[in-house]
C-alpha positions in Angstrom: 87.6 -18.2 128.9 86.1 -21.3 127.5 86.3 -22.1 123.8 84.7 -24.7 121.6 86.9 -27.1 119.6 86.3 -30.0 117.2 88.2 -33.1 118.4 87.2 -35.3 115.5 84.5 -35.5 112.7 83.3 -38.6 110.9 80.6 -39.4 108.4 79.2 -42.2 106.3 79.7 -42.3 102.6 76.6 -40.6 101.1 74.2 -43.0 99.4 72.1 -42.0 96.4 68.3 -42.3 96.3 67.3 -46.0 96.7 71.0 -46.8 96.9 73.3 -48.5 99.4 71.8 -46.8 102.5 68.2 -46.9 101.5 67.2 -49.7 103.8 69.0 -48.3 106.9 66.9 -47.0 109.8 67.8 -43.4 110.5 68.5 -44.2 114.2 70.8 -47.1 113.3 72.6 -45.2 110.7 73.2 -42.4 113.2 74.3 -44.9 115.8 77.0 -46.1 113.3 78.8 -42.7 113.3 78.3 -42.2 117.1 80.1 -45.6 117.6 82.8 -44.7 115.1 83.4 -41.3 116.7 83.8 -42.9 120.2 86.1 -45.6 118.9 88.3 -43.1 117.0 88.7 -40.8 120.0 88.6 -43.2 122.9 85.5 -41.3 124.1 83.6 -42.8 127.1 80.0 -42.1 125.9 78.9 -41.7 129.5 80.7 -38.4 129.6 78.6 -36.9 126.8 76.3 -34.2 128.1 74.1 -34.1 125.0 73.8 -35.4 121.5 72.4 -32.6 119.3 71.2 -34.1 116.0 69.9 -32.4 112.9 67.0 -33.9 111.0 64.7 -32.0 108.5 62.1 -34.6 107.8 60.5 -35.6 111.1 58.1 -38.1 109.6 57.9 -41.9 109.7 61.0 -43.5 111.2 62.5 -40.0 111.9 59.8 -38.9 114.3 60.0 -39.3 118.1 63.4 -37.5 118.5 65.8 -39.4 116.3 68.7 -38.1 118.4 67.5 -40.0 121.4 66.8 -43.1 119.3 70.4 -42.9 117.9 71.9 -42.8 121.4 69.9 -45.9 122.4 70.7 -47.7 119.1 74.4 -47.1 119.7 74.2 -48.8 123.0 75.3 -45.6 124.8 74.2 -45.2 128.5 70.6 -44.3 129.0 71.9 -41.3 131.0 73.0 -39.6 127.7 70.2 -37.4 126.3 69.6 -36.3 122.8 67.7 -33.4 121.1 66.6 -33.1 117.4 67.1 -29.8 115.6 65.3 -28.7 112.5 66.7 -25.7 110.6 65.9 -27.4 107.3 69.0 -28.0 105.2 71.2 -26.4 107.9 69.9 -28.6 110.7 73.1 -30.3 111.5 75.2 -27.1 111.0 72.8 -25.6 113.6 73.5 -28.6 115.9 77.2 -27.7 115.8 76.4 -24.1 116.7 74.2 -25.2 119.6 76.9 -27.7 120.8 79.5 -25.0 120.6 77.3 -22.5 122.5 76.6 -25.0 125.2 80.3 -25.8 125.6 81.4 -22.2 125.7 78.6 -21.3 128.2 79.5 -24.2 130.5 76.2 -26.0 130.1 78.1 -28.8 128.4 81.6 -30.1 128.9 81.4 -32.7 126.1 78.8 -32.7 123.3 78.3 -34.6 120.1 76.7 -32.7 117.2 75.6 -34.1 113.9 72.6 -35.1 111.9 70.9 -37.6 109.6 68.5 -38.0 106.7 67.5 -41.1 104.9 65.6 -39.4 102.1 65.0 -42.7 100.3 62.5 -43.6 103.0 61.0 -40.2 103.7 58.3 -39.0 101.4 59.2 -35.9 99.4 55.6 -35.0 99.7 56.3 -33.6 103.2 57.1 -30.4 101.4 54.4 -30.7 98.7 52.2 -27.6 98.3 49.0 -29.3 97.2 47.9 -29.8 100.8 48.0 -33.6 100.8 50.6 -33.5 103.5 49.6 -30.2 105.0 51.0 -26.8 104.1 54.2 -26.0 105.9 53.6 -22.2 105.9 49.9 -21.7 106.1 47.4 -19.0 104.9 48.9 -16.1 106.9 52.3 -16.6 105.4 50.9 -17.0 101.9 48.9 -13.8 102.4 51.9 -11.9 103.5 53.7 -12.7 100.3 50.8 -12.1 97.9 49.6 -15.7 97.9 52.8 -16.8 96.1 53.3 -20.5 96.6 57.1 -20.5 97.0 59.4 -23.4 97.1 63.1 -24.0 96.7 63.0 -24.9 93.1 61.2 -21.6 92.3 63.7 -19.7 94.5 66.7 -21.3 92.6 65.2 -20.2 89.3 64.5 -16.7 90.6 68.2 -16.4 91.6 69.4 -17.6 88.2 67.2 -15.0 86.6 68.2 -12.2 88.9 71.9 -12.8 88.4 71.7 -13.7 84.7 73.2 -17.1 85.4 72.8 -19.2 82.3 71.8 -22.9 82.0 75.3 -23.6 80.5 77.0 -21.9 83.4 75.0 -24.0 85.9 75.6 -27.2 83.9 79.3 -26.5 83.8 79.3 -25.9 87.5 77.5 -29.2 88.1 80.0 -31.1 85.8 82.9 -29.6 87.7 81.4 -30.6 91.0 81.4 -34.2 89.9 84.9 -34.0 88.5 86.3 -32.6 91.8 84.5 -35.2 93.8 85.8 -38.0 91.6 89.3 -36.7 91.8 89.0 -36.5 95.6 87.8 -40.1 95.8 90.7 -41.3 93.5 93.2 -39.4 95.7 91.8 -40.8 98.9 90.8 -37.4 100.3 87.7 -38.8 102.0 89.2 -42.0 103.4 90.0 -40.5 106.8 86.6 -39.0 107.4 84.4 -42.0 106.3 83.3 -44.7 108.7 82.7 -47.8 106.4 79.4 -49.6 107.0 78.3 -53.1 106.1 75.2 -53.1 104.0 73.0 -55.9 102.6 72.1 -55.8 98.9 68.9 -56.8 97.3 70.3 -60.3 96.7 71.0 -60.7 100.4 74.8 -60.4 100.1 76.7 -58.2 102.4 79.4 -55.7 101.3 81.2 -52.7 102.8 79.9 -49.3 101.7 82.6 -46.6 101.9 82.5 -44.4 98.8 80.0 -41.7 97.9 77.9 -43.2 95.2 76.2 -40.2 93.6 79.3 -39.1 91.7 79.1 -39.4 87.9 82.3 -39.7 86.1 81.4 -39.8 82.5 78.8 -37.0 82.1 79.2 -34.3 79.5 77.8 -30.8 78.9 75.9 -32.2 76.0 74.3 -34.8 78.2 73.4 -32.2 80.8 71.9 -29.9 78.2 69.5 -32.7 77.2 67.9 -32.9 80.6 64.4 -31.5 81.0 63.7 -28.7 83.4 62.9 -29.9 86.9 60.2 -27.4 87.8 57.7 -27.0 85.0 58.2 -27.1 81.3 60.5 -24.1 81.2 63.4 -22.9 83.3 67.0 -23.7 83.6 67.1 -25.8 86.9 67.5 -29.5 86.1 68.6 -32.6 87.9 72.1 -32.0 86.5 72.6 -28.6 88.2 70.9 -29.4 91.5 71.7 -31.4 94.6 70.8 -35.0 94.8 68.2 -36.8 96.9 70.5 -38.7 99.3 71.0 -40.7 102.5 73.7 -40.1 105.0 74.9 -39.0 108.5 77.8 -37.4 110.2 79.0 -36.6 113.7 81.5 -34.2 115.4 82.9 -34.3 119.0 82.9 -30.9 120.5 84.5 -29.8 123.8 86.8 -27.1 125.2 90.6 -27.0 124.7 91.2 -27.5 128.4 88.9 -30.6 128.6 90.5 -31.9 125.4 93.9 -31.7 126.9 92.7 -33.5 130.0 91.6 -36.4 127.9 94.7 -36.5 125.7 92.8 -35.3 122.6 94.4 -33.1 120.0 91.6 -30.9 118.5 91.4 -30.4 114.8 89.9 -26.9 114.8 88.3 -24.2 116.9 84.8 -22.9 116.2 85.9 -19.3 115.6 82.6 -17.7 114.7 79.0 -18.8 114.3 76.2 -16.7 112.9 72.8 -16.8 111.4 71.0 -14.8 108.7 67.5 -14.5 107.3 66.3 -13.5 103.9 63.0 -13.4 102.0 61.3 -16.8 101.8 60.3 -16.4 98.2 63.8 -16.3 96.7 64.6 -18.3 99.8 68.1 -19.5 99.0 70.2 -16.3 99.1 70.9 -16.6 102.8 74.6 -17.6 102.5 75.3 -14.2 101.0 74.4 -12.1 104.1 75.4 -14.9 106.4 78.9 -14.9 104.9 79.1 -11.1 105.2 78.0 -11.3 108.8 80.5 -14.0 109.7 83.4 -12.1 108.2 82.4 -8.9 110.0 82.0 -10.6 113.3 85.3 -12.6 112.9 87.3 -9.6 111.7 88.4 -11.6 108.7 88.3 -10.8 105.0 87.2 -13.1 102.2 90.8 -13.4 101.2 91.7 -14.8 104.6 89.6 -17.9 104.1 91.5 -20.7 102.6 88.6 -23.1 101.9 84.8 -22.6 101.6 82.0 -25.2 101.9 78.9 -23.6 100.4 76.2 -26.1 100.0 75.4 -26.8 96.4 71.6 -27.0 96.8 71.4 -25.6 93.3 74.1 -24.3 91.0 72.5 -20.9 90.9 72.9 -20.6 94.7 76.7 -21.1 94.8 77.3 -19.1 91.6 75.3 -16.2 92.9 77.3 -16.4 96.2 80.5 -16.3 94.3 79.4 -13.2 92.4 78.4 -11.4 95.6 81.4 -12.3 97.7 84.2 -12.3 95.1 85.5 -15.5 96.6 88.0 -17.6 94.7 86.1 -20.3 92.8 89.0 -22.8 93.3 88.6 -22.5 97.1 84.8 -23.2 97.0 83.9 -26.9 97.5 87.4 -28.0 96.3 86.4 -31.7 96.8 83.1 -31.4 95.1 79.7 -30.5 96.6 76.1 -31.6 97.0 75.5 -31.8 93.2 78.0 -34.7 93.1 78.3 -36.0 96.7 74.6 -35.6 97.6 72.5 -33.7 100.0 71.0 -35.8 102.9 69.2 -32.7 104.2 69.4 -33.0 108.0 72.9 -34.5 107.8 74.4 -32.2 105.2 75.6 -29.5 107.6 77.6 -32.0 109.6 78.8 -33.7 106.4 80.1 -30.4 105.0 81.8 -29.5 108.2 83.4 -33.0 108.4 84.8 -32.6 104.9 85.9 -29.0 105.6 87.8 -29.7 108.8 89.6 -32.7 107.4 90.5 -30.7 104.3 91.8 -27.9 106.4 94.0 -30.2 108.5 95.3 -32.2 105.5 96.3 -29.0 103.7 97.4 -26.7 106.6 94.6 -24.2 105.9 94.2 -21.8 108.8 90.6 -20.5 108.2 87.6 -22.2 106.6 84.1 -21.0 106.2 80.9 -23.0 105.7 77.4 -21.7 104.8 74.2 -23.2 103.4 70.8 -22.0 102.3 67.8 -23.2 104.3 64.1 -23.5 103.7 62.0 -20.5 104.6 64.9 -18.1 103.8 67.6 -18.7 106.4 71.3 -19.5 106.5 74.0 -20.6 109.0 77.6 -19.5 108.5 80.6 -20.9 110.5 84.2 -19.9 110.5 86.7 -22.6 111.7 90.3 -22.0 112.7 92.8 -24.8 112.4 94.6 -25.9 115.5 
């Protein structure tokens, strides 16, 4: 039987809004990790059957199939195709699922999965509900849910209210995310997964960008408590307990164990289980809860069998609610920090989380890891990895 294994995974450092990666074209930034992945593994790009690339904001420079543009920008053979996937925040985790399915079914022998988002150059208005950029759901969906104009910020607040999660709890979680990420940087935990990139600053000078730049080292609970609510005049969701607007990309090389051996590759992990879940689009962000339950049931594992979790920190209420429902060990969730600190380049986040997870598993001898993330419209992916 064919399986699906991750040979290697690489990412850029994540840039903050209008930061070090803001002037990068999405295709060129993607090409950077494609090139790095090929160099790290000795991969002949001509052997790649498909490049499956997540991207949630298909506007401006990210239109026209950014996956195909990335292949061409990397100088890979024109014979290598690419396809762009949109499952909102889970787009590049979905790209891994599709690559694994293609490899297991025999449609692919070698695939590259990943994703990108340069949010600094993509208008946030693409998800605006005032109609100026079009309505993403439309009148029939609004009517189904009582003409409630739902969005992720509202969903995050509804979750906080439902679970009785306080502003202080969320702020403390955000502060801890930054502390974990800062510690990971200082200990060199990300060094082996980041492909440094040369960027040009506003003054025209070039420098190497190789460190996630959204991490805040000197914040306090008092400083976070002073932040204004992000959605309206009331509420407990703020910039301090939510993910950041970010730029970044990541890529993973996926094939079978047999093909990996033939090329002299030693895989990092096997894609053990891959599932999807849907939930109501009003609360929207609770998807990781049923997705995790589904993944555990399908894999035959228990929550205690999982040594590390990457649960996307879209908002602190999302991950704290997930903890309450699953009973997972807080210390095992996002041990190197999450999106509140590192950032959330939407279409690239699934691949970024998986890159971080698989390297953490290998570095610490963790047999099983689980990743899940909430997605716009009320969906979630969940993936179980097994260390090899």
